[in-house]
N, C-alpha and C positions, 0 to 999 in steps of 0.2 A: 768659771771653771778653776778644776783642781788638776792639778800635777797628777800624769799616774806615775813619776820618778819619785818624787822626792813628797807629794804631800797637799806643796805650798799652790794660795792662790795665784793663778797669772794676770799679766792686762794685756788689756789691748795695744798693740807695737807695729808701728812701721818700721818694716826691717828687708837688711839686701837675705836675698836668695838664689845659693846654685840651683839649677835646675838645668835639667838635663834633657831635651825634647830631640827625637830622631837620630841618635850618635855625637848630638854637638850640644856642648854645654855654653850657659845663658847667666848673665849674673844677672838678675834682674831687683832695680830699687825699689821704692817706696810701697811694699807687702803686704800688707796686715795680715799681722800673726797674733797667738794665744799667747803670751811666752813670762816663762812662770820665774817669776818675784826674787824665789832664792835659790833655784841654780837654773836659770836660763832658756830650761829647754821650750825648744819652737815646737807650737801644736801651726795645721794650716788647715782651713775648711777644703772642703773639698770644690763649694762651688769657686774659689781663688784658685786653686790649680789647676780644673777646667777654662778658669779666662783665661788664665797664665798664656798654657799650649795651646789654644787659639791663637790669639795677642801673638805668640814664635810664629805660626803657623801663615798666617798672613801676612801681607807687607806692612812691613814695620824700620820706624828710624830706630840706628843703630848710636846713641850718644858719645862710645869710645871705644876703642879695642885695644885688647893686651892680649901678651905670649904669654900661655905657662906653661913649666917646664910639667914631663910627666915622668917623673922615677920610681923605682922598684928597688925595695929593700933584701 
């Protein structure tokens, strides 16, 4: 795949993704993505995002919980 931003090649990798669903923020690990080898832009296939939504919408294991600060500038 070619990066839309810099024109470089992408490579399949497993990454962490911040994912919002139903006004809740999740950190999902081990997500397959195409990652640009030059600028780092990440691309996720629609089927991968749908799979995340289905997983989070059903009963699922939680590995960790963390506090997140929200600030405004």
